[in-house]
TORKOL-4160 file (C-alpha; in steps of 0.2 Angstrom, whole numbers, padded with zeros to 4 digits, m for minus):
200
<pt num="1" X="0000" Y="m0001" Z="0000"/>
<pt num="2" X="0004" Y="0018" Z="m0002"/>
<pt num="3" X="0004" Y="0023" Z="0016"/>
<pt num="4" X="0014" Y="0009" Z="0020"/>
<pt num="5" X="0029" Y="0013" Z="0008"/>
<pt num="6" X="0029" Y="0031" Z="0012"/>
<pt num="7" X="0030" Y="0026" Z="0031"/>
<pt num="8" X="0045" Y="0015" Z="0025"/>
<pt num="9" X="0053" Y="0028" Z="0017"/>
<pt num="10" X="0050" Y="0040" Z="0031"/>
<pt num="11" X="0058" Y="0028" Z="0044"/>
<pt num="12" X="0073" Y="0026" Z="0031"/>
<pt num="13" X="0075" Y="0044" Z="0029"/>
<pt num="14" X="0073" Y="0047" Z="0048"/>
<pt num="15" X="0085" Y="0033" Z="0051"/>
<pt num="16" X="0099" Y="0042" Z="0039"/>
<pt num="17" X="0096" Y="0058" Z="0047"/>
<pt num="18" X="0099" Y="0050" Z="0065"/>
<pt num="19" X="0115" Y="0041" Z="0058"/>
<pt num="20" X="0120" Y="0059" Z="0052"/>
<pt num="21" X="0117" Y="0066" Z="0069"/>
<pt num="22" X="0126" Y="0051" Z="0078"/>
<pt num="23" X="0141" Y="0055" Z="0065"/>
<pt num="24" X="0141" Y="0074" Z="0069"/>
<pt num="25" X="0140" Y="0071" Z="0088"/>
<pt num="26" X="0155" Y="0059" Z="0087"/>
<pt num="27" X="0164" Y="0071" Z="0077"/>
<pt num="28" X="0161" Y="0085" Z="0089"/>
<pt num="29" X="0166" Y="0073" Z="0104"/>
<pt num="30" X="0183" Y="0068" Z="0095"/>
<pt num="31" X="0187" Y="0086" Z="0093"/>
<pt num="32" X="0183" Y="0091" Z="0109"/>
<pt num="33" X="0194" Y="0077" Z="0117"/>
<pt num="34" X="0209" Y="0083" Z="0105"/>
<pt num="35" X="0207" Y="0100" Z="0111"/>
<pt num="36" X="0207" Y="0095" Z="0129"/>
<pt num="37" X="0223" Y="0085" Z="0127"/>
<pt num="38" X="0231" Y="0100" Z="0119"/>
<pt num="39" X="0226" Y="0112" Z="0133"/>
<pt num="40" X="0229" Y="0099" Z="0147"/>
<pt num="41" X="0244" Y="0087" Z="0146"/>
<pt num="42" X="0238" Y="0075" Z="0160"/>
<pt num="43" X="0225" Y="0069" Z="0146"/>
<pt num="44" X="0240" Y="0063" Z="0134"/>
<pt num="45" X="0239" Y="0046" Z="0141"/>
<pt num="46" X="0220" Y="0044" Z="0140"/>
<pt num="47" X="0223" Y="0049" Z="0122"/>
<pt num="48" X="0236" Y="0037" Z="0118"/>
<pt num="49" X="0224" Y="0023" Z="0125"/>
<pt num="50" X="0210" Y="0031" Z="0116"/>
<pt num="51" X="0218" Y="0029" Z="0099"/>
<pt num="52" X="0223" Y="0012" Z="0102"/>
<pt num="53" X="0209" Y="0004" Z="0111"/>
<pt num="54" X="0192" Y="0014" Z="0108"/>
<pt num="55" X="0183" Y="0011" Z="0091"/>
<pt num="56" X="0177" Y="0028" Z="0087"/>
<pt num="57" X="0165" Y="0019" Z="0075"/>
<pt num="58" X="0157" Y="0013" Z="0090"/>
<pt num="59" X="0147" Y="0028" Z="0097"/>
<pt num="60" X="0143" Y="0021" Z="0113"/>
<pt num="61" X="0161" Y="0017" Z="0117"/>
<pt num="62" X="0167" Y="0034" Z="0112"/>
<pt num="63" X="0153" Y="0042" Z="0122"/>
<pt num="64" X="0159" Y="0032" Z="0137"/>
<pt num="65" X="0177" Y="0036" Z="0135"/>
<pt num="66" X="0173" Y="0054" Z="0134"/>
<pt num="67" X="0163" Y="0053" Z="0149"/>
<pt num="68" X="0177" Y="0045" Z="0158"/>
<pt num="69" X="0188" Y="0061" Z="0155"/>
<pt num="70" X="0176" Y="0071" Z="0164"/>
<pt num="71" X="0178" Y="0077" Z="0182"/>
<pt num="72" X="0159" Y="0080" Z="0183"/>
<pt num="73" X="0150" Y="0075" Z="0198"/>
<pt num="74" X="0145" Y="0057" Z="0200"/>
<pt num="75" X="0128" Y="0058" Z="0196"/>
<pt num="76" X="0131" Y="0066" Z="0179"/>
<pt num="77" X="0144" Y="0053" Z="0175"/>
<pt num="78" X="0131" Y="0039" Z="0180"/>
<pt num="79" X="0117" Y="0048" Z="0170"/>
<pt num="80" X="0128" Y="0048" Z="0154"/>
<pt num="81" X="0134" Y="0030" Z="0156"/>
<pt num="82" X="0116" Y="0023" Z="0159"/>
<pt num="83" X="0108" Y="0032" Z="0145"/>
<pt num="84" X="0102" Y="0019" Z="0132"/>
<pt num="85" X="0098" Y="0031" Z="0118"/>
<pt num="86" X="0113" Y="0032" Z="0108"/>
<pt num="87" X="0110" Y="0051" Z="0102"/>
<pt num="88" X="0106" Y="0056" Z="0120"/>
<pt num="89" X="0121" Y="0047" Z="0126"/>
<pt num="90" X="0133" Y="0056" Z="0114"/>
<pt num="91" X="0125" Y="0073" Z="0119"/>
<pt num="92" X="0127" Y="0069" Z="0137"/>
<pt num="93" X="0146" Y="0065" Z="0135"/>
<pt num="94" X="0149" Y="0079" Z="0124"/>
<pt num="95" X="0142" Y="0091" Z="0136"/>
<pt num="96" X="0153" Y="0083" Z="0150"/>
<pt num="97" X="0169" Y="0084" Z="0139"/>
<pt num="98" X="0166" Y="0101" Z="0133"/>
<pt num="99" X="0163" Y="0107" Z="0152"/>
<pt num="100" X="0181" Y="0099" Z="0155"/>
<pt num="101" X="0188" Y="0107" Z="0139"/>
<pt num="102" X="0181" Y="0125" Z="0147"/>
<pt num="103" X="0189" Y="0121" Z="0164"/>
<pt num="104" X="0205" Y="0117" Z="0157"/>
<pt num="105" X="0204" Y="0134" Z="0147"/>
<pt num="106" X="0202" Y="0142" Z="0163"/>
<pt num="107" X="0215" Y="0134" Z="0172"/>
<pt num="108" X="0227" Y="0138" Z="0158"/>
<pt num="109" X="0222" Y="0155" Z="0159"/>
<pt num="110" X="0225" Y="0156" Z="0178"/>
<pt num="111" X="0242" Y="0147" Z="0176"/>
<pt num="112" X="0248" Y="0161" Z="0163"/>
<pt num="113" X="0240" Y="0175" Z="0174"/>
<pt num="114" X="0251" Y="0168" Z="0190"/>
<pt num="115" X="0267" Y="0166" Z="0179"/>
<pt num="116" X="0266" Y="0185" Z="0171"/>
<pt num="117" X="0263" Y="0190" Z="0190"/>
<pt num="118" X="0277" Y="0181" Z="0197"/>
<pt num="119" X="0289" Y="0185" Z="0183"/>
<pt num="120" X="0284" Y="0204" Z="0185"/>
<pt num="121" X="0287" Y="0202" Z="0204"/>
<pt num="122" X="0304" Y="0194" Z="0201"/>
<pt num="123" X="0309" Y="0207" Z="0189"/>
<pt num="124" X="0305" Y="0221" Z="0201"/>
<pt num="125" X="0314" Y="0213" Z="0215"/>
<pt num="126" X="0330" Y="0211" Z="0204"/>
<pt num="127" X="0330" Y="0228" Z="0198"/>
<pt num="128" X="0328" Y="0234" Z="0216"/>
<pt num="129" X="0342" Y="0224" Z="0221"/>
<pt num="130" X="0352" Y="0230" Z="0208"/>
<pt num="131" X="0348" Y="0248" Z="0211"/>
<pt num="132" X="0352" Y="0247" Z="0229"/>
<pt num="133" X="0369" Y="0239" Z="0224"/>
<pt num="134" X="0373" Y="0253" Z="0212"/>
<pt num="135" X="0367" Y="0266" Z="0224"/>
<pt num="136" X="0379" Y="0258" Z="0237"/>
<pt num="137" X="0394" Y="0257" Z="0226"/>
<pt num="138" X="0392" Y="0275" Z="0221"/>
<pt num="139" X="0390" Y="0280" Z="0239"/>
<pt num="140" X="0373" Y="0288" Z="0236"/>
<pt num="141" X="0365" Y="0279" Z="0247"/>
<pt num="142" X="0369" Y="0266" Z="0262"/>
<pt num="143" X="0359" Y="0250" Z="0263"/>
<pt num="144" X="0342" Y="0252" Z="0272"/>
<pt num="145" X="0347" Y="0240" Z="0285"/>
<pt num="146" X="0363" Y="0247" Z="0290"/>
<pt num="147" X="0356" Y="0265" Z="0289"/>
<pt num="148" X="0342" Y="0258" Z="0302"/>
<pt num="149" X="0355" Y="0251" Z="0313"/>
<pt num="150" X="0365" Y="0266" Z="0313"/>
<pt num="151" X="0349" Y="0277" Z="0318"/>
<pt num="152" X="0345" Y="0266" Z="0332"/>
<pt num="153" X="0362" Y="0266" Z="0339"/>
<pt num="154" X="0364" Y="0284" Z="0336"/>
<pt num="155" X="0347" Y="0286" Z="0347"/>
<pt num="156" X="0352" Y="0277" Z="0361"/>
<pt num="157" X="0369" Y="0284" Z="0362"/>
<pt num="158" X="0361" Y="0302" Z="0362"/>
<pt num="159" X="0350" Y="0295" Z="0374"/>
<pt num="160" X="0364" Y="0291" Z="0386"/>
<pt num="161" X="0375" Y="0305" Z="0381"/>
<pt num="162" X="0388" Y="0294" Z="0376"/>
<pt num="163" X="0396" Y="0287" Z="0361"/>
<pt num="164" X="0396" Y="0267" Z="0357"/>
<pt num="165" X="0408" Y="0259" Z="0370"/>
<pt num="166" X="0424" Y="0250" Z="0368"/>
<pt num="167" X="0422" Y="0231" Z="0363"/>
<pt num="168" X="0434" Y="0224" Z="0376"/>
<pt num="169" X="0423" Y="0229" Z="0390"/>
<pt num="170" X="0408" Y="0219" Z="0398"/>
<pt num="171" X="0390" Y="0224" Z="0395"/>
<pt num="172" X="0390" Y="0229" Z="0413"/>
<pt num="173" X="0406" Y="0241" Z="0411"/>
<pt num="174" X="0399" Y="0247" Z="0394"/>
<pt num="175" X="0383" Y="0254" Z="0401"/>
<pt num="176" X="0385" Y="0255" Z="0420"/>
<pt num="177" X="0376" Y="0271" Z="0426"/>
<pt num="178" X="0368" Y="0274" Z="0411"/>
<pt num="179" X="0350" Y="0280" Z="0409"/>
<pt num="180" X="0345" Y="0264" Z="0401"/>
<pt num="181" X="0348" Y="0248" Z="0412"/>
<pt num="182" X="0363" Y="0238" Z="0407"/>
<pt num="183" X="0353" Y="0222" Z="0404"/>
<pt num="184" X="0340" Y="0232" Z="0393"/>
<pt num="185" X="0355" Y="0240" Z="0385"/>
<pt num="186" X="0364" Y="0224" Z="0380"/>
<pt num="187" X="0347" Y="0217" Z="0374"/>
<pt num="188" X="0345" Y="0232" Z="0362"/>
<pt num="189" X="0363" Y="0229" Z="0357"/>
<pt num="190" X="0360" Y="0211" Z="0355"/>
<pt num="191" X="0346" Y="0214" Z="0343"/>
<pt num="192" X="0354" Y="0227" Z="0333"/>
<pt num="193" X="0368" Y="0216" Z="0329"/>
<pt num="194" X="0356" Y="0203" Z="0323"/>
<pt num="195" X="0346" Y="0215" Z="0312"/>
<pt num="196" X="0363" Y="0221" Z="0304"/>
<pt num="197" X="0367" Y="0202" Z="0301"/>
<pt num="198" X="0352" Y="0198" Z="0293"/>
<pt num="199" X="0354" Y="0194" Z="0274"/>
<pt num="200" X="0350" Y="0208" Z="0261"/>
């Protein structure tokens, strides 16, 4: 009958368009996987397994492999693996691997920003150190730390009304009878010595 033949033709046409859809989804998944591997080297081993073991002509195996690459929540992965309709399964897997690809792009952007910031900070630090060395060699400026130690020693000596004592004397002899108790003065000197010894 004519209606039976028409139904058959429609079914064949639907099956052909469904086959095209399966192929298109499969191609998209393969493209997404390739891009993911380029973005994130951790997936290279998976790609070797994929090329050796997975038959891309089998849409179910392809969909399962794509889903296995995703770090999505367990229920999303389970839903993709339990889907019996091939088109729906491919769509779910494509969505999962696409999300993974976007996540890898974001990670790469963050990594590049961090590297740029670090290299900028390192450059600034190195230039500042070079500037300090040049100023010191020219006698234009003493090291900040040395200047700070000198400033504190001058203040303490001004408070005591003395100059820095002879190194051969004991702490008690150096600062006996001063405004600052000898123990406190010894502690101050010890801390200033530590500050002067810190690495530049």
